[in-house]
N, C-alpha and C positions, 0 to 999 in steps of 0.2 A: 435549779432554783426557779420558783415562780411566784407571782403575787397575785393577790385578789384584785379582779376589777372593782372598781368603787360603784360601777353602775352597770346594768344590763342593757342600757339603751345603745343602739348602734345605728349608723345610716341605714343599713339593711332593713332593720325594724321600722325605721321611719318611713320607708317606702310603703311599707306593708300596712301602717297604721292608718285607721280610718277616724281618728281622734283629733284631726286638726294638727297633726305633726308631733302630737305628744305619745309617748310609749304606751302601748296596750297594757292592760292590767295583767300581773304576774299570773302565769298559769293558764292563760286563756288565749285564744286566737282572735286578732282583730275581727270585730263583726259577727263572732261566734256566739250562738246560745248554749248553754250547759244542757247536754242531753244525758239523762240518766238511763242506766240499763234497764231493759225490760224484764223479760222471763229469766230467772236464775235456775241454776241446775245444781243437784247434789253433786259432790265430788265425783261418785261412781257414774252419774249419768253424763256428767260434762266429759269425763275421761272416755267414755264409750262413743260419745259423738266426735270428739276429736280424732279417736282411732279411726272411725269411718271416713272422716274427712281426710285424714291423712292417706288412707288406704286408698281413696278415690283420686288423690292428687299427686301421686308419685312418691309418697312417703310411707307405703306400707311395711317397709322393713325398719321402721324407725324404732329404737330400742323402747320397751315397755316403761323402764324406770324412768328414762328421760322424758317420756311423753307424760308420765305422771307429774313430774316437776312442772312442766309447762301447763298442766292442767291447774295445778296449785297456783302459777302465776297469773293464770287468767282469772281465777277466783280473787285474788288480792287486787288485780287491775280493776275488775268490776266492782268489788266493795270501795274501793277508792273513787271510782267514778260517780258514786251516789252523791258525793260532796265536793268532787273536783272535777274538772273539765279537761283531762289529759289526752283523750282519744275520741276521734269521731266515730271509730269502729265499735258497735255496741253488740252486734250478733255474735254468738259463738263461732259462726262459720266464717265471718269476716275476720275476726281476730285470728283464728287458725290459719287462714289462707293468706291474709294481706299483712299480718304482724309475724306469725310463726314461721310459716314456710317461706315467706318473703326473706326473713332473716337467717334461716338455715340453708337456704339454697345456694348461698354464696359459698358454703364450705363444699359444695359438689362442683364449682365451677374453678376454684383455685384454693391453694394453701395459703393460709393467713400467717401473718408475722406477728410474734409475741415477743415482749408485752404489746398488747393491742389495746388502744384507745378508741372508745366509742364516743366521737365528737358530736356534741349536741344530741345526746341520747333520749331526751324527753322522758317518758315514763318507762324507759329500758329496751329501746330497739335500735339496732339490732343486738345490744350488748347482752341483755339478759338470756335470750335464747342461745346465743353463742356461748355463754358462760356454762349454761345447762349441757350444752353439747360437748365442751371441752372444759370439764371441771378441774383439770389440773394445771391449765394455763392461766396466766395472770391477765386480767382484763381491768381496764380503766374506764368507768363511767364518768364523762364529763358533761355537767349541766350547769347552766347559769341560772336558773330558776329555782329559787330556795324550796318552794312547795315539792317540786318534783324531786330534788334532793332529798327531802324528808322521806318521801315515798319510796325513793331507791334504797335508802337505808334500812326501811322498814321491811321491804322485800328480802334484802340480804339477811337481815336477822331472823325473819320468819322462815327463811328457806335454808338458812344455814350455809350460805354460798362462800366459800373461802377463797382467797385469793381475787377477791373482788374489791377494786379501790373505787371510790366515790369522790370525784374531784368537782368541788361546788364553785365552778367559775366558768365564764365564757372562754373559748380557747381563740386567742387571736396572736399577733406576731410577738408579743411580749412574752408568751407562754414557753418556758423553757423545760417543761416537764418531759423527761427523756422516754421515749417509746420507741419499740421495733417496727411498730404498724399503727395506722390510722384508719378507721372505718367510719362512715357516715352515710346516713340516706337523707340528710337534710336537704333543703331545696336550695341552699346557697350555691352560687355560681362556682363552678370549678376553679376559677382564677382566684377567687377570695379563699377558697378552701385551702390551697396550696400555699398561698401566703401566710395563712394563719398557723400553718403546721411546719413551716420551714425551719424553725429553730428547735423544736421539740422532737422531730422525726430524726433518727439517727440516719448518718450517710449509709446508703444500701437498703434502707428501710422503704416500705412502700405505703401509698396512700390508696384505699379501696373507696371508690366513690359509687354508691348506689344509685343510678339516676334512671330517669324515664327515658322512653325511646327518642324524644325531640332534643337530645343533648348536644347533638353536632356542632351548634354555633359556638358552644362554650370551649371546645378543645383547642381551636386555634388560637384563641385568646389567652387560654391558659398557658400554652405553649410560647406564646410570643411574649408574655409577661416573665414566665419562670421556666423557660427552656434551657437556660443555663444550669439550673439546679435540679430539674426533674425531666425524665423522658416517659412518654406513654409507652408502657410496657404491653398492656393488652386492652382491648376494647371488644367486650363479650356481649353480644345480643342474645337475649333468652326471653322464654315465658314462663310465667308460673305454670307448673304443669296442669293440663286440662282445664285452662282458663283462657281468657283472650288477653290477660294483663301482660303487656310487654315491658321489659325492662333493659337496662344497660348496666355494664359494670365497668368502670374505667379504672385501670390499676396504672397509677404512676409510681415509678421509682426514683427516690432521690439519688441523685448521681455525683453531687458535689456539695461540701459543706458550704453554708453561707458565712460570710464574714460576721465576726462577733459583734453584737449590738453595743452600744453605749447605755449600759443599764442604769447609770445614774440619770442620764437623760430621760430614758423612759419613765422611771420613778417619778422625776420631776414632773414630766408631762401628766401622768395620773394624777398627781397631786394637784396641779393646777386645774385639771379637768373636774377633779372633785370638788374644788373650791368653787368653780363656775356653776356646777350643779347645785351646790348648797345654797347659791344666791338666787335661784330661780324661786 
């Protein structure tokens, strides 16, 4: 069982806000300007270009039918970008490398656990490329911004993606949505991520944190806070093939169930916070 957040506002967003402590507008990054896509390609040309990019960056053997689906997703993303500001990557090359390959390469580094929740998926990364890659597995896209949720539902319908659930809420410690694995490439601190999935992630399940190369300071803080319930199973350093882009994949396994929460107290806290928000 889980319940909706009444607000997308969080202390983390407050730290990033440039609007005097107020939350940024939904669907935008603080201080960002809406960048519209430039040159657009026909499906055939876009697919040929993605094929060339994949061939030159270690994915030359990627299946033709799945690459076609990625091309369609690229088109939907760029069509949406004309009116929304969901990605700063606008060139086909950047989308293919920094979104598609960046998402798919995880499957070459480790096996994933399903049902798999993509926490804070934004416009669908890494969740939709992973869904295309593993069409028979159940994946849950969790996103708290309604405009992005609407886009994800549109993509699911247009591309006829089955076993793809969309959870329109932020994931925090009150979320009890049961999953076998969690993956995220959000910039949230690892300590916060583990705390937010403590109750929804099943015992023995794993959290896959896609991070940058400078993640080292987060690891001891995360283990100091949650070491009773999680252990660091793998810390994999890698590069996106034929690029200078370095990454780290942290894999934490849940080793102990957390004590049950007082759900009535949680609901009451949410209710009181909602009333406070309404008074502003």
